[in-house]
OpenMM code with the backbone's topology and positions (N, CA, C; nanometers):
from openmm import Vec3, app, unit

residues = "MET ARG ASP GLU GLU ARG PHE GLY ALA PHE LEU ARG LYS LYS ARG GLU GLU HIS ASN ILE THR MET LEU ALA LEU ALA LYS ALA LEU ASP VAL SER GLY ALA TYR LEU SER ASP VAL GLU ARG GLY ARG ARG LEU PRO LEU ASN PRO GLU ARG ILE ARG LYS ALA ALA GLU VAL LEU SER PHE ASN LYS ASP GLU MET ASN GLN MET PHE ASP LEU ALA ALA ILE SER ARG GLY THR VAL ALA GLN ASP ILE LEU ASP TYR ILE LYS GLU HIS ASP TYR VAL VAL ARG ALA LEU ARG LEU ALA ARG THR LEU GLY ALA THR GLU SER ASP TRP MET ASP PHE VAL SER THR LEU LYS HIS LYS ASN ALA THR GLU VAL".split()
positions = [
    Vec3(-1.0898, -1.2897, -0.6644),
    Vec3(-0.9969, -1.2520, -0.5593),
    Vec3(-1.0515, -1.3021, -0.4253),
    Vec3(-0.9647, -1.3651, -0.3503),
    Vec3(-1.0064, -1.4140, -0.2189),
    Vec3(-1.0345, -1.2959, -0.1275),
    Vec3(-1.1228, -1.3168, -0.0305),
    Vec3(-1.1651, -1.2095, 0.0588),
    Vec3(-1.0473, -1.1445, 0.1303),
    Vec3(-0.9511, -1.2257, 0.1759),
    Vec3(-0.8379, -1.1685, 0.2499),
    Vec3(-0.7442, -1.0894, 0.1598),
    Vec3(-0.7652, -1.0983, 0.0272),
    Vec3(-0.6843, -1.0223, -0.0672),
    Vec3(-0.7507, -0.8905, -0.1059),
    Vec3(-0.8663, -0.8628, -0.0491),
    Vec3(-0.9375, -0.7389, -0.0801),
    Vec3(-0.9024, -0.6314, 0.0218),
    Vec3(-0.8961, -0.5094, -0.0261),
    Vec3(-0.8640, -0.3963, 0.0597),
    Vec3(-0.9615, -0.3872, 0.1774),
    Vec3(-1.0904, -0.3869, 0.1472),
    Vec3(-1.1916, -0.3698, 0.2514),
    Vec3(-1.1882, -0.4782, 0.3570),
    Vec3(-1.1695, -0.6023, 0.3140),
    Vec3(-1.1634, -0.7143, 0.4089),
    Vec3(-1.0410, -0.7010, 0.4987),
    Vec3(-0.9292, -0.6592, 0.4400),
    Vec3(-0.8066, -0.6388, 0.5182),
    Vec3(-0.8282, -0.5281, 0.6214),
    Vec3(-0.8863, -0.4178, 0.5778),
    Vec3(-0.9109, -0.3059, 0.6686),
    Vec3(-1.0048, -0.3470, 0.7823),
    Vec3(-1.1124, -0.4165, 0.7489),
    Vec3(-1.2075, -0.4607, 0.8519),
    Vec3(-1.1402, -0.5533, 0.9528),
    Vec3(-1.0617, -0.6489, 0.9024),
    Vec3(-0.9933, -0.7439, 0.9907),
    Vec3(-0.9013, -0.6697, 1.0872),
    Vec3(-0.8231, -0.5777, 1.0363),
    Vec3(-0.7291, -0.5039, 1.1209),
    Vec3(-0.8032, -0.4130, 1.2186),
    Vec3(-0.9112, -0.3522, 1.1738),
    Vec3(-0.9914, -0.2668, 1.2631),
    Vec3(-1.0475, -0.3497, 1.3780),
    Vec3(-1.0994, -0.4655, 1.3454),
    Vec3(-1.1555, -0.5530, 1.4485),
    Vec3(-1.0473, -0.6051, 1.5424),
    Vec3(-0.9301, -0.6373, 1.4903),
    Vec3(-0.8186, -0.6825, 1.5750),
    Vec3(-0.7793, -0.5764, 1.6775),
    Vec3(-0.7966, -0.4503, 1.6421),
    Vec3(-0.7617, -0.3402, 1.7324),
    Vec3(-0.8814, -0.2917, 1.8145),
    Vec3(-0.9913, -0.3662, 1.8051),
    Vec3(-1.1137, -0.3333, 1.8803),
    Vec3(-1.1579, -0.1893, 1.8600),
    Vec3(-1.1523, -0.1454, 1.7345),
    Vec3(-1.1988, -0.0107, 1.6994),
    Vec3(-1.3274, -0.0260, 1.6206),
    Vec3(-1.4297, 0.0455, 1.6624),
    Vec3(-1.5571, 0.0363, 1.5920),
    Vec3(-1.5469, 0.1028, 1.4559),
    Vec3(-1.6368, 0.0629, 1.3678),
    Vec3(-1.6395, 0.1225, 1.2361),
    Vec3(-1.6645, 0.2729, 1.2463),
    Vec3(-1.7553, 0.3117, 1.3362),
    Vec3(-1.7854, 0.4541, 1.3502),
    Vec3(-1.6670, 0.5323, 1.4058),
    Vec3(-1.5917, 0.4736, 1.4965),
    Vec3(-1.4741, 0.5422, 1.5508),
    Vec3(-1.3687, 0.5620, 1.4420),
    Vec3(-1.3463, 0.4595, 1.3611),
    Vec3(-1.2487, 0.4732, 1.2527),
    Vec3(-1.2998, 0.5721, 1.1489),
    Vec3(-1.4282, 0.5649, 1.1172),
    Vec3(-1.4855, 0.6587, 1.0201),
    Vec3(-1.4651, 0.8027, 1.0667),
    Vec3(-1.4889, 0.8272, 1.1935),
    Vec3(-1.4711, 0.9614, 1.2473),
    Vec3(-1.3250, 1.0052, 1.2365),
    Vec3(-1.2327, 0.9161, 1.2688),
    Vec3(-1.0897, 0.9481, 1.2602),
    Vec3(-1.0475, 0.9775, 1.1166),
    Vec3(-1.1148, 0.9138, 1.0206),
    Vec3(-1.0815, 0.9323, 0.8792),
    Vec3(-1.1630, 1.0436, 0.8143),
    Vec3(-1.2542, 1.1023, 0.8920),
    Vec3(-1.3416, 1.2092, 0.8422),
    Vec3(-1.4274, 1.1618, 0.7249),
    Vec3(-1.4850, 1.0417, 0.7419),
    Vec3(-1.5811, 0.9880, 0.6456),
    Vec3(-1.7029, 0.9401, 0.7235),
    Vec3(-1.8104, 0.9141, 0.6532),
    Vec3(-1.9295, 0.8629, 0.7210),
    Vec3(-1.9144, 0.7140, 0.7488),
    Vec3(-1.9899, 0.6673, 0.8459),
    Vec3(-1.9905, 0.5247, 0.8766),
    Vec3(-2.0392, 0.4433, 0.7577),
    Vec3(-2.1385, 0.4957, 0.6866),
    Vec3(-2.1917, 0.4261, 0.5693),
    Vec3(-2.0853, 0.4136, 0.4602),
    Vec3(-2.0093, 0.5205, 0.4422),
    Vec3(-1.9027, 0.5171, 0.3414),
    Vec3(-1.7987, 0.4108, 0.3785),
    Vec3(-1.7530, 0.4123, 0.5035),
    Vec3(-1.6526, 0.3149, 0.5467),
    Vec3(-1.7075, 0.1734, 0.5372),
    Vec3(-1.8337, 0.1552, 0.5708),
    Vec3(-1.8954, 0.0237, 0.5576),
    Vec3(-1.8910, -0.0231, 0.4123),
    Vec3(-1.9216, 0.0666, 0.3198),
    Vec3(-1.9166, 0.0317, 0.1772),
    Vec3(-1.7745, -0.0030, 0.1336),
    Vec3(-1.6750, 0.0702, 0.1847),
    Vec3(-1.5348, 0.0402, 0.1519),
    Vec3(-1.4996, -0.0994, 0.2030),
    Vec3(-1.5338, -0.1279, 0.3267),
    Vec3(-1.5011, -0.2585, 0.3849),
    Vec3(-1.5697, -0.3727, 0.3113),
    Vec3(-1.6870, -0.3468, 0.2580),
    Vec3(-1.7610, -0.4513, 0.1866),
    Vec3(-1.7264, -0.4573, 0.0370),
    Vec3(-1.6368, -0.3712, -0.0068),
    Vec3(-1.5952, -0.3713, -0.1465),
    Vec3(-1.6941, -0.3067, -0.2401),
    Vec3(-1.7874, -0.2287, -0.1871),
    Vec3(-1.8865, -0.1607, -0.2707),
    Vec3(-1.8383, -0.0245, -0.3184),
    Vec3(-1.7291, 0.0215, -0.2603),
    Vec3(-1.6657, 0.1471, -0.3021),
    Vec3(-1.5176, 0.1218, -0.3181),
    Vec3(-1.4547, 0.2093, -0.3948),
    Vec3(-1.3103, 0.1984, -0.4110),
    Vec3(-1.2412, 0.2161, -0.2763),
    Vec3(-1.1199, 0.1670, -0.2639),
    Vec3(-1.0447, 0.1835, -0.1395),
    Vec3(-1.0255, 0.3306, -0.1026),
    Vec3(-0.9859, 0.3515, 0.0206),
    Vec3(-0.9581, 0.4858, 0.0699),
    Vec3(-0.8507, 0.5523, -0.0157),
    Vec3(-0.8515, 0.6856, -0.0161),
    Vec3(-0.7469, 0.7583, -0.0876),
    Vec3(-0.6166, 0.7492, -0.0064),
    Vec3(-0.5046, 0.7845, -0.0673),
    Vec3(-0.3746, 0.7682, 0.0009),
    Vec3(-0.3650, 0.8384, 0.1363),
    Vec3(-0.4209, 0.9577, 0.1474),
    Vec3(-0.4150, 1.0282, 0.2761),
    Vec3(-0.4916, 0.9524, 0.3834),
    Vec3(-0.6061, 0.8984, 0.3470),
    Vec3(-0.6855, 0.8231, 0.4443),
    Vec3(-0.6227, 0.6867, 0.4737),
    Vec3(-0.5544, 0.6301, 0.3767),
    Vec3(-0.4814, 0.5050, 0.4036),
    Vec3(-0.3749, 0.5326, 0.5091),
    Vec3(-0.3017, 0.6412, 0.4925),
    Vec3(-0.1975, 0.6760, 0.5903),
    Vec3(-0.2592, 0.7026, 0.7280),
    Vec3(-0.3721, 0.7715, 0.7309),
    Vec3(-0.4378, 0.8011, 0.8582),
    Vec3(-0.4884, 0.6721, 0.9233),
    Vec3(-0.5481, 0.5833, 0.8438),
    Vec3(-0.5955, 0.4546, 0.8975),
    Vec3(-0.4785, 0.3755, 0.9536),
    Vec3(-0.3663, 0.3754, 0.8824),
    Vec3(-0.2470, 0.3046, 0.9296),
    Vec3(-0.1999, 0.3617, 1.0623),
    Vec3(-0.2093, 0.4917, 1.0780),
    Vec3(-0.1707, 0.5566, 1.2044),
    Vec3(-0.2665, 0.5186, 1.3168),
    Vec3(-0.3964, 0.5285, 1.2898),
    Vec3(-0.4979, 0.4976, 1.3912),
    Vec3(-0.4895, 0.3515, 1.4344),
    Vec3(-0.4623, 0.2637, 1.3380),
    Vec3(-0.4580, 0.1201, 1.3665),
    Vec3(-0.3177, 0.0717, 1.4046),
    Vec3(-0.2251, 0.1645, 1.4212),
    Vec3(-0.0874, 0.1329, 1.4620),
    Vec3(-0.0224, 0.0288, 1.3718),
    Vec3(-0.0377, 0.0474, 1.2415),
    Vec3(0.0211, -0.0468, 1.1461),
    Vec3(0.1724, -0.0359, 1.1459),
    Vec3(0.2359, -0.1499, 1.1242),
    Vec3(0.3783, -0.1474, 1.0960),
    Vec3(0.3958, -0.1187, 0.9465),
    Vec3(0.5192, -0.1057, 0.9045),
    Vec3(0.5482, -0.0706, 0.7655),
    Vec3(0.4912, -0.1736, 0.6675),
    Vec3(0.5031, -0.3026, 0.6993),
    Vec3(0.4528, -0.4075, 0.6103),
    Vec3(0.3011, -0.4006, 0.5954),
    Vec3(0.2308, -0.3735, 0.7048),
    Vec3(0.0847, -0.3641, 0.6984),
    Vec3(0.0417, -0.2437, 0.6149),
    Vec3(0.1115, -0.1318, 0.6307),
    Vec3(0.0768, -0.0144, 0.5508),
    Vec3(0.1065, -0.0415, 0.4030),
    Vec3(0.2190, -0.1038, 0.3742),
    Vec3(0.2502, -0.1396, 0.2356),
    Vec3(0.1440, -0.2314, 0.1775),
    Vec3(0.0972, -0.3254, 0.2580),
    Vec3(-0.0073, -0.4171, 0.2107),
    Vec3(-0.1352, -0.3406, 0.1786),
    Vec3(-0.1701, -0.2426, 0.2610),
    Vec3(-0.2895, -0.1629, 0.2313),
    Vec3(-0.2731, -0.0878, 0.0996),
    Vec3(-0.1569, -0.0266, 0.0774),
    Vec3(-0.1332, 0.0428, -0.0489),
    Vec3(-0.1408, -0.0548, -0.1662),
    Vec3(-0.0835, -0.1740, -0.1500),
    Vec3(-0.0863, -0.2735, -0.2573),
    Vec3(-0.2279, -0.3199, -0.2865),
    Vec3(-0.3057, -0.3476, -0.1833),
    Vec3(-0.4437, -0.3925, -0.2037),
    Vec3(-0.5293, -0.2833, -0.2668),
    Vec3(-0.5071, -0.1589, -0.2278),
    Vec3(-0.5799, -0.0473, -0.2889),
    Vec3(-0.5458, -0.0377, -0.4369),
    Vec3(-0.4189, -0.0543, -0.4699),
    Vec3(-0.3755, -0.0479, -0.6101),
    Vec3(-0.4359, -0.1611, -0.6924),
    Vec3(-0.4397, -0.2800, -0.6364),
    Vec3(-0.4996, -0.3933, -0.7073),
    Vec3(-0.6457, -0.3629, -0.7379),
    Vec3(-0.7180, -0.3097, -0.6402),
    Vec3(-0.8589, -0.2771, -0.6604),
    Vec3(-0.8783, -0.1709, -0.7678),
    Vec3(-0.7841, -0.0788, -0.7752),
    Vec3(-0.7943, 0.0305, -0.8725),
    Vec3(-0.7302, -0.0048, -1.0072),
    Vec3(-0.6566, -0.1150, -1.0120),
    Vec3(-0.5883, -0.1534, -1.1346),
    Vec3(-0.4724, -0.0601, -1.1681),
    Vec3(-0.3996, -0.0193, -1.0643),
    Vec3(-0.2893, 0.0745, -1.0828),
    Vec3(-0.1704, 0.0339, -0.9970),
    Vec3(-0.0723, 0.1192, -0.9910),
    Vec3(0.0466, 0.0979, -0.9081),
    Vec3(0.0200, 0.1605, -0.7715),
    Vec3(0.0724, 0.1013, -0.6670),
    Vec3(0.0526, 0.1519, -0.5308),
    Vec3(0.0974, 0.2982, -0.5213),
    Vec3(0.0160, 0.3792, -0.4558),
    Vec3(0.0410, 0.5233, -0.4488),
    Vec3(0.1746, 0.5573, -0.3837),
    Vec3(0.2148, 0.4824, -0.2823),
    Vec3(0.3431, 0.5130, -0.2191),
    Vec3(0.4588, 0.4926, -0.3160),
    Vec3(0.4442, 0.3957, -0.4072),
    Vec3(0.5467, 0.3716, -0.5093),
    Vec3(0.5439, 0.4824, -0.6137),
    Vec3(0.4236, 0.5228, -0.6545),
    Vec3(0.4125, 0.6347, -0.7492),
    Vec3(0.4742, 0.7611, -0.6910),
    Vec3(0.4495, 0.7861, -0.5634),
    Vec3(0.5077, 0.9038, -0.4978),
    Vec3(0.6595, 0.8972, -0.5004),
    Vec3(0.7151, 0.7804, -0.4731),
    Vec3(0.8607, 0.7632, -0.4739),
    Vec3(0.9177, 0.7885, -0.6135),
    Vec3(0.8515, 0.7336, -0.7140),
    Vec3(0.8970, 0.7524, -0.8518),
    Vec3(0.8929, 0.9004, -0.8893),
    Vec3(0.7870, 0.9698, -0.8509),
    Vec3(0.7741, 1.1128, -0.8821),
    Vec3(0.8835, 1.1953, -0.8152),
    Vec3(0.9255, 1.1535, -0.6985),
    Vec3(1.0271, 1.2281, -0.6234),
    Vec3(1.1694, 1.2015, -0.6728),
    Vec3(1.1894, 1.0948, -0.7500),
    Vec3(1.3240, 1.0548, -0.7906),
    Vec3(1.3254, 1.0241, -0.9401),
    Vec3(1.3620, 1.1228, -1.0212),
    Vec3(1.3596, 1.1038, -1.1657),
    Vec3(1.4539, 0.9929, -1.2122),
    Vec3(1.5577, 0.9638, -1.1348),
    Vec3(1.6488, 0.8565, -1.1728),
    Vec3(1.5807, 0.7199, -1.1683),
    Vec3(1.4744, 0.7073, -1.0902),
    Vec3(1.4015, 0.5801, -1.0856),
    Vec3(1.3318, 0.5569, -1.2195),
    Vec3(1.2756, 0.6622, -1.2766),
    Vec3(1.2114, 0.6505, -1.4079),
    Vec3(1.3146, 0.6079, -1.5118),
    Vec3(1.4313, 0.6713, -1.5099),
    Vec3(1.5362, 0.6344, -1.6055),
    Vec3(1.5794, 0.4891, -1.5854),
    Vec3(1.5918, 0.4473, -1.4612),
    Vec3(1.6327, 0.3089, -1.4326),
    Vec3(1.5268, 0.2099, -1.4817),
    Vec3(1.4005, 0.2398, -1.4590),
    Vec3(1.2941, 0.1505, -1.5042),
    Vec3(1.2904, 0.1408, -1.6563),
    Vec3(1.3080, 0.2543, -1.7219),
    Vec3(1.3079, 0.2519, -1.8687),
    Vec3(1.4276, 0.1733, -1.9231),
    Vec3(1.5423, 0.1900, -1.8606),
    Vec3(1.6597, 0.1146, -1.9027),
    Vec3(1.6372, -0.0350, -1.8814),
    Vec3(1.5810, -0.0703, -1.7670),
    Vec3(1.5522, -0.2114, -1.7387),
    Vec3(1.4570, -0.2683, -1.8435),
    Vec3(1.3567, -0.1894, -1.8806),
    Vec3(1.2620, -0.2345, -1.9834),
    Vec3(1.3336, -0.2522, -2.1171),
    Vec3(1.4143, -0.1544, -2.1543),
    Vec3(1.4863, -0.1591, -2.2813),
    Vec3(1.5793, -0.2797, -2.2881),
    Vec3(1.6470, -0.3064, -2.1780),
    Vec3(1.7422, -0.4173, -2.1740),
    Vec3(1.6766, -0.5523, -2.1475),
    Vec3(1.5466, -0.5512, -2.1193),
    Vec3(1.4763, -0.6769, -2.0927),
    Vec3(1.5170, -0.7387, -1.9600),
    Vec3(1.5303, -0.6550, -1.8575),
    Vec3(1.5705, -0.7040, -1.7255),
    Vec3(1.4773, -0.8157, -1.6793),
    Vec3(1.5369, -0.9196, -1.6273),
    Vec3(1.4612, -1.0353, -1.5793),
    Vec3(1.4395, -1.0240, -1.4280),
    Vec3(1.3593, -1.1133, -1.3753),
    Vec3(1.3406, -1.1172, -1.2304),
    Vec3(1.4742, -1.1404, -1.1603),
    Vec3(1.5556, -1.2241, -1.2176),
    Vec3(1.6873, -1.2517, -1.1600),
    Vec3(1.7727, -1.1238, -1.1566),
    Vec3(1.7669, -1.0448, -1.2632),
    Vec3(1.8402, -0.9170, -1.2663),
    Vec3(1.7938, -0.8262, -1.1527),
    Vec3(1.6627, -0.8188, -1.1347),
    Vec3(1.6077, -0.7328, -1.0287),
    Vec3(1.6441, -0.7865, -0.8906),
    Vec3(1.6429, -0.9172, -0.8731),
    Vec3(1.6795, -0.9748, -0.7433),
    Vec3(1.8264, -0.9479, -0.7120),
    Vec3(1.9126, -0.9523, -0.8148),
    Vec3(2.0537, -0.9172, -0.7958),
    Vec3(2.0670, -0.7714, -0.7529),
    Vec3(1.9901, -0.6850, -0.8168),
    Vec3(1.9914, -0.5427, -0.7834),
    Vec3(1.9470, -0.5203, -0.6384),
    Vec3(1.8398, -0.5859, -0.5996),
    Vec3(1.7889, -0.5734, -0.4625),
    Vec3(1.8925, -0.6260, -0.3635),
    Vec3(1.9546, -0.7366, -0.3973),
    Vec3(2.0577, -0.7932, -0.3102),
    Vec3(2.1740, -0.6954, -0.2941),
    Vec3(2.2129, -0.6314, -0.4016),
    Vec3(2.3201, -0.5321, -0.3959),
    Vec3(2.2813, -0.4161, -0.3045),
    Vec3(2.1584, -0.3678, -0.3179),
    Vec3(2.1116, -0.2582, -0.2318),
    Vec3(2.1108, -0.2996, -0.0848),
    Vec3(2.0629, -0.4194, -0.0580),
    Vec3(2.0595, -0.4676, 0.0804),
    Vec3(2.2003, -0.4800, 0.1369),
    Vec3(2.2917, -0.5307, 0.0573),
    Vec3(2.4298, -0.5471, 0.1011),
    Vec3(2.4933, -0.4110, 0.1288),
    Vec3(2.4697, -0.3167, 0.0409),
    Vec3(2.5241, -0.1823, 0.0573),
    Vec3(2.4704, -0.1197, 0.1862),
    Vec3(2.3414, -0.1342, 0.2091),
    Vec3(2.2777, -0.0791, 0.3285),
    Vec3(2.3337, -0.1442, 0.4542),
    Vec3(2.3561, -0.2735, 0.4509),
    Vec3(2.4080, -0.3460, 0.5678),
    Vec3(2.5499, -0.3028, 0.6007),
    Vec3(2.6304, -0.2724, 0.5005),
    Vec3(2.7680, -0.2325, 0.5275),
    Vec3(2.7792, -0.0871, 0.5715),
    Vec3(2.6766, -0.0060, 0.5439),
    Vec3(2.6792, 0.1356, 0.5837),
    Vec3(2.6248, 0.1572, 0.7231),
    Vec3(2.5569, 0.0595, 0.7782),
    Vec3(2.4942, 0.0755, 0.9106),
    Vec3(2.5922, 0.0539, 1.0214),
] * unit.nanometer
topology = app.Topology()
chain = topology.addChain("A")
for resn in residues:
    res = topology.addResidue(resn, chain)
    for name in ("N", "CA", "C"):
        topology.addAtom(name, app.Element.getBySymbol(name[0]), res)
């Protein structure tokens, strides 16, 4: 994995772009400087979801940057991004839709059509 694709490298880059010291961010996240240093260097697993949200707040992340942090954390853990898991848990119809898509062998094209439909619906309701 390239360095810019790692959770810790992404976090360090964004922290440095905002001129926030490692110790200041560690304090805001209620972790030690050594722990945060290990996270940034990839020696520890990424931050937990609550700390990811707090880091995103402290670093003034936009939605895409926060999503990227969740995605990079999931890649490091070999799982699905926590924000997506939370959404699935909150909406049982999403589980049914995913299972139906799996059963029917939904393709990328099928999913892109679905996304396009959602975007179109949202645009006409605004």
